[in-house]
N, C-alpha and C positions, 0 to 999 in steps of 0.2 A: 551459476549463474552468467560467466561467460563463457561455456561453451554451451552453452542452449543463447543464445548472443539477446538473453536479459540487458547486460553492461557492460562495458570493456574495462580498464584499466581508466587511470587518471592521467597514462603516458601509454609508452611502450613496455614496459618495465615496472611499471607503475599500481598498484590499484586504491590505496589516499583508505583504508579503514577507520582513519577518524575525520574524518572526513564529514561537515554537516549534509545528508541529502535531503535540498530542496522541494518546492510541491510538483515541480515540472518534473524534477526527473523523478519521482516517487512513481507518481501515473507513467513515465514513460516506460518503468521500467516494468508493471501489471500489467500496460499495453504488448508490452514485448514478448511479454510469459504468454500472454494471447494473441498470441499468432501475428502481431504487428495489424490487424485489421483499416482497413480502410473506413474515414471518418467521413456518415453524413452527419448531414443541416447543419444549423445557423451555427454562428458560433458566439455569444451570447458574450462575448470575454472583450473590454477592449483593453484588457494587456495581454493577450494575445494575439499573432499575427500570425498570414497567410505563411510565410516568411520562415519559423521558426522550429526548431528540431522536436518539437514536443505539440505542435500545433495537433496532429491527429489522434496523439496521445489525448489530450485536452477532450479532443471530439467527442471519444471511444469512450473518453473519462464520463462523459456527461452522461451519454445516449445510453451509460448501461448503468445509472443512477451510482455509479462509484461515486459520487462528488456533485454539489451542486457553483462550486468556490467562495471563493468569499465573500461576499454578495450577488448581486447578482450580475453584478455587471460589470463584476472582473474577481482574477483567478488567484491571483495572489501564488507567479510559476515562482519566482524568487526567494521566496517567506519559504523560514525552514519547515519541515514538515514533525512532526510533536510523532508522537508513539498513538497518542487516542487517534492522531488520525489516518497518522497509518494502517493497523487495527480495525477503522473504522473503510480501509478503501479495499483492505483485502477480505473481510466480509459482506462488504455491497462487488465488491466485483464474484463474489458466488453467489450472492441472489440474499443475501441477508439470512441466513439460514437461522430457525426457531435458536435463541442458548439456552445450555446445558447449567446444569452444576452452582456452587452457595459460589456469593461470592469474597475469596475470602481479601482484597484490598478497599482499607480505609480511609483509600483518597478514590475510588469511584465511587459513586452514587448510585441509584435507583435512574435517579433525573438525569443521568450525563449520556446526553445526544449518543458517546461510543459504550453503555453499558454493555448493554446483548451483544457489541463488535469485544469487549475485553471479554466474555466470558466465554464468547464461541472460541474463542485465540487460548485462553488457555483450557477449554477442554481439549481442544484440539491439537493440541503442544504446540501452537506457533511462540506461545510464550509464557512465563511460570513470573512476569510482572521485575521489578528493581529488587525486590526485596521478598521477606514470607507476606509483610502488610503488606506493600504500596506496587503500583503501577508506574507511579510519573507518568500519569499522559502529559503532561506541559513539555515534558526533556526533549527535547530535538530527535531525528532519530541519526545516526551514522550511516555508512556504506556498507560499513558490518555488518549492522543490524537489522538495514533491510535486506539484505538479498537472506540471513539468517533467515528471518521471520518466512520469507519465501521461501528457499527452500526445508523448513523446517513442514509446509502450507505441504510441499511439495510428500514429504514423506509421511507425510498424512494421508495424504491425498490418494498414495500406493497402497497405503490397508486396504483399497476395494475397490481400487482403480487393476485394471490387468498389467497396462505396457506402462507405466507412468513417465512424462518429464516435462520437464519445467512449463513447454510451454501445455499443459494442463489445467494451469494455475485459471 
């Protein structure tokens, strides 16, 4: 992630693997992995300003269907990103492909917005859950988990892409 410009450390010598990732940081990681495209469109959120480091990332995420925000007018940039949101962001960023396989998790229901995203993430080796039978959808994602999920997805993409890089995410 550092070599591909997805994220740096929290200082020149630390990564802070156990620090919780915010929604702003997560969409910024994804946006950078997709090449940091220039944002287009109107900003629908009152809690996202043009001066925010994540402004282009949020607008990119909205324009590409990665997220709709926490309401019609808020993004919740400083809220912790949950495991459910994380896999949903990744899944949507890749076109919401059809999910396959069986659901091994007792805490993921077919009616959950993240159901297909979880099945897709498991099928592609992005995550195995927090145990054999739990996904823990409401648990906050740490920096180490965020980059690991993206790295695993890049590795899965490598199976069918000729020369994968993090920017292929």
